[in-house]
C-alpha positions as CSV (number, residue, x, y, z in Angstrom):
1,M,103.1,-162.2,-4.1
2,P,100.6,-162.8,-6.9
3,F,102.2,-163.1,-10.4
4,D,101.3,-163.3,-14.1
5,V,102.9,-165.5,-16.7
6,V,103.6,-163.8,-20.1
7,A,105.4,-165.1,-23.2
8,W,107.1,-164.4,-26.5
9,Y,107.2,-166.9,-29.4
10,E,108.5,-166.8,-32.9
11,S,110.2,-169.0,-35.6
12,M,113.3,-167.0,-36.7
13,Q,117.1,-167.1,-37.0
14,P,118.5,-164.5,-34.6
15,T,122.3,-164.8,-35.3
16,A,122.6,-161.4,-33.6
17,L,120.4,-160.4,-30.7
18,A,116.9,-159.7,-32.0
19,P,113.5,-159.3,-30.5
20,I,110.8,-161.9,-30.8
21,D,107.0,-161.6,-31.1
22,A,105.0,-161.1,-28.0
23,V,102.2,-163.7,-27.5
24,V,98.8,-161.9,-27.6
25,D,97.4,-161.7,-24.1
26,D,93.9,-161.2,-22.6
27,V,95.2,-159.2,-19.6
28,Y,98.4,-157.5,-20.9
29,R,98.6,-155.0,-23.7
30,T,100.8,-156.3,-26.5
31,S,102.1,-154.8,-29.8
32,G,104.5,-156.6,-32.0
33,D,107.5,-157.5,-29.9
34,D,106.2,-155.5,-26.9
35,I,104.5,-156.5,-23.7
36,Y,103.6,-153.5,-21.5
37,V,104.3,-154.0,-17.8
38,K,101.2,-153.5,-15.7
39,P,101.6,-151.2,-12.6
40,R,100.4,-154.0,-10.4
41,A,103.3,-156.4,-11.4
42,P,106.6,-154.4,-11.8
43,F,108.9,-157.2,-10.8
44,L,110.5,-160.1,-12.7
45,A,110.0,-163.2,-10.5
46,G,110.8,-166.0,-13.0
47,F,112.3,-166.5,-16.5
48,M,112.8,-169.3,-19.1
49,Y,114.3,-169.3,-22.6
50,Q,113.7,-172.3,-24.9
51,A,114.7,-173.2,-28.5
52,I,115.0,-176.4,-30.5
53,T,118.7,-177.1,-31.0
54,T,121.1,-174.2,-30.4
55,P,119.8,-171.5,-28.0
56,K,122.6,-169.2,-26.9
57,Y,121.2,-166.6,-24.5
58,A,118.3,-164.2,-24.0
59,E,117.8,-160.7,-22.7
60,L,114.8,-158.7,-21.3
61,R,114.9,-155.0,-22.3
62,Q,113.0,-151.9,-21.4
63,P,113.6,-148.3,-22.6
64,S,114.6,-147.1,-19.1
65,L,116.5,-150.2,-18.2
66,K,120.1,-149.1,-18.7
67,I,121.6,-152.7,-18.6
68,P,119.4,-155.5,-19.9
69,Y,118.7,-158.5,-17.8
70,R,120.7,-161.3,-19.6
71,F,120.2,-165.0,-19.1
72,Y,122.5,-167.8,-20.4
73,R,120.8,-170.9,-19.2
74,S,118.2,-172.4,-21.6
75,Y,116.6,-175.7,-22.5
76,L,115.5,-177.4,-25.7
77,L,111.9,-177.4,-26.7
78,G,110.6,-181.0,-26.8
79,S,112.9,-182.0,-24.0
80,N,111.9,-182.7,-20.4
81,T,114.4,-180.4,-18.7
82,F,112.7,-177.1,-18.4
83,G,113.3,-177.1,-14.6
84,S,117.1,-176.9,-15.2
85,A,116.7,-173.7,-17.2
86,F,114.1,-172.0,-15.0
87,Y,115.3,-168.9,-13.1
88,N,113.4,-168.6,-9.8
89,F,113.5,-165.0,-8.5
90,F,110.4,-165.3,-6.2
91,A,112.4,-164.3,-3.2
92,K,114.6,-161.6,-4.9
93,P,112.7,-160.4,-8.0
94,F,114.3,-157.9,-10.5
95,P,112.6,-154.5,-10.7
96,L,110.9,-153.4,-14.0
97,Y,109.5,-150.1,-15.1
98,K,105.7,-149.8,-14.8
99,G,103.9,-149.0,-18.0
100,E,106.9,-149.4,-20.2
101,K,107.2,-152.0,-23.0
102,L,109.1,-155.2,-22.2
103,Q,110.9,-157.0,-25.0
104,A,112.6,-160.4,-25.1
105,H,115.8,-160.5,-27.3
106,V,117.4,-163.8,-28.2
107,M,120.5,-165.1,-30.0
108,N,120.6,-168.5,-31.8
109,A,122.6,-169.8,-34.8
110,A,119.7,-171.8,-36.1
111,N,116.5,-170.8,-37.8
112,E,113.9,-172.3,-35.4
113,I,111.3,-171.7,-32.8
114,Q,112.3,-169.4,-30.0
115,M,110.2,-169.1,-26.8
116,V,110.7,-166.9,-23.8
117,V,108.5,-167.0,-20.7
118,A,108.5,-164.4,-17.8
119,M,106.7,-164.3,-14.5
120,L,105.8,-160.8,-13.4
121,S,104.9,-160.2,-9.8
122,D,103.8,-157.5,-7.4
123,G,106.8,-158.0,-5.1
124,K,108.9,-160.7,-3.4
125,A,108.0,-163.9,-1.6
126,K,109.6,-164.7,1.8
127,V,110.8,-168.2,2.6
128,A,108.4,-168.2,5.5
129,D,105.5,-167.5,3.0
130,L,106.3,-170.9,1.4
131,E,107.0,-172.8,4.6
132,N,103.8,-171.6,6.2
133,V,101.5,-173.0,3.5
134,T,99.4,-176.0,4.6
135,P,97.6,-177.5,1.6
136,T,94.3,-179.1,2.2
137,H,93.4,-180.5,-1.2
138,N,95.2,-181.9,-4.3
139,I,93.1,-182.1,-7.5
140,T,94.1,-183.2,-11.0
141,G,92.5,-182.2,-14.3
142,H,92.9,-183.1,-17.9
143,A,91.8,-181.9,-21.3
144,D,92.0,-183.5,-24.8
145,Q,92.8,-180.2,-26.5
146,A,94.7,-179.3,-29.7
147,L,97.1,-176.4,-28.8
148,T,97.8,-173.5,-31.1
149,A,101.5,-172.7,-31.4
150,G,102.5,-169.3,-30.2
151,A,99.1,-168.5,-28.6
152,W,97.3,-169.0,-25.3
153,T,94.8,-171.8,-25.9
154,H,91.8,-172.2,-23.6
155,C,91.6,-175.8,-22.2
156,A,88.3,-176.8,-20.5
157,M,89.5,-179.1,-17.7
158,T,87.8,-182.2,-16.4
159,W,88.7,-182.5,-12.7
160,D,89.1,-185.8,-10.9
161,Q,87.5,-184.6,-7.6
162,D,84.7,-182.2,-6.6
163,L,85.9,-179.8,-3.8
164,P,83.7,-179.1,-0.9
165,K,81.9,-175.7,-1.0
166,G,84.2,-172.9,0.0
167,K,86.9,-170.5,-1.1
168,Y,90.3,-171.8,-2.1
169,A,93.7,-170.3,-2.6
170,V,96.0,-172.0,-5.2
171,V,99.4,-172.7,-3.7
172,G,101.0,-174.7,-6.4
173,M,100.7,-176.1,-10.0
174,L,102.3,-178.9,-11.9
175,G,101.4,-179.9,-15.5
176,G,102.3,-181.9,-18.5
177,T,101.5,-182.4,-22.2
178,Y,101.1,-185.6,-24.2
179,K,101.6,-185.9,-27.9
180,A,101.9,-189.4,-29.5
181,A,103.9,-188.4,-32.6
182,T,106.6,-186.2,-31.2
183,P,107.5,-184.5,-27.9
184,T,106.2,-181.1,-27.2
185,T,106.8,-178.5,-24.6
186,A,104.5,-175.8,-23.4
187,V,103.7,-173.4,-20.6
188,A,100.3,-173.1,-18.8
189,R,98.6,-170.5,-16.7
190,L,95.4,-170.5,-14.6
191,K,92.4,-168.4,-15.6
192,L,90.4,-168.1,-12.4
193,L,87.0,-166.5,-12.5
194,D,87.5,-164.3,-9.4
195,T,90.7,-162.6,-10.5
196,T,92.6,-161.3,-13.6
197,W,95.9,-162.6,-12.3
198,R,97.3,-165.3,-14.6
199,P,99.8,-167.5,-12.6
200,G,101.2,-170.6,-14.1
201,C,104.2,-172.9,-14.7
202,G,106.2,-174.7,-17.4
203,L,104.8,-178.0,-18.6
204,N,106.6,-181.3,-18.6
205,M,106.0,-184.2,-21.0
206,T,103.7,-187.1,-19.9
207,V,104.1,-190.7,-20.8
208,A,102.3,-194.1,-20.3
209,D,98.7,-193.4,-19.3
210,K,99.3,-189.6,-19.7
211,T,99.5,-189.1,-15.9
212,E,103.1,-190.0,-15.4
213,L,105.6,-187.2,-15.8
214,L,108.7,-188.0,-17.8
215,H,110.9,-186.0,-15.5
216,Q,110.3,-186.3,-11.7
217,G,112.9,-184.0,-10.4
218,Y,110.7,-181.1,-9.6
219,S,111.1,-178.8,-6.6
220,H,109.8,-175.4,-5.4
221,A,112.8,-173.9,-7.1
222,Q,111.2,-174.5,-10.4
223,G,108.2,-172.4,-9.6
224,I,105.6,-175.1,-9.0
225,Q,105.1,-174.5,-5.3
226,W,103.8,-171.1,-4.5
227,P,103.4,-168.9,-1.4
228,L,99.9,-168.2,-0.1
229,M,98.5,-165.5,-2.4
230,R,95.0,-164.4,-1.5
231,E,94.6,-162.8,-4.9
232,I,95.1,-166.3,-6.5
233,S,91.9,-167.8,-5.2
234,F,88.5,-168.9,-6.3
235,A,85.1,-169.6,-4.8
236,H,83.5,-173.1,-5.3
237,D,79.8,-173.8,-4.6
């Protein structure tokens, strides 16, 4: 069940349901509010909606989708609670229409930043696929990088360990951001050399020495533990 993370981001006041701008992507075709669903990933496997103060609800729409997928749970940008608003559909993903544009519509009484994140997969993950994973390594990376709002920013990571030579599948991801002045929230995805899949997760805030997560209540339900996906792998020599 390989998957991609895609996003929409815009500062606006959608007092009635309105589409928000698609984040330009190096893998997915985008145009204005539209992200075009790739034939390889026609399922919605995860969803998050965030705003600053008063998010109400969000919808995902496609021309051939008769009834939009509507989601009421959300969280506040700059908080540490994204996990409470993350919809995990890994085991039972919603179908999407291949090749069609996908839009995120939101409603919010305030004029503020709106961000929607979707995970698009090639199918469903079975519970056994998660339970049968036996991790062999755990590595941590960091980057002192200024992020650009509303865009995917490349972060060159410095890793704390050097893996033995071999080929590795990534079976989970957990991340955080640190900003001394004010809290910030983000989403991250991996850019592996051996694949064009872009898996990822929501980021928490870090505190203290920048390695301690402010919120510790993570679980596989929040999309940070993945099944074995041979497409999400890399060779290290």
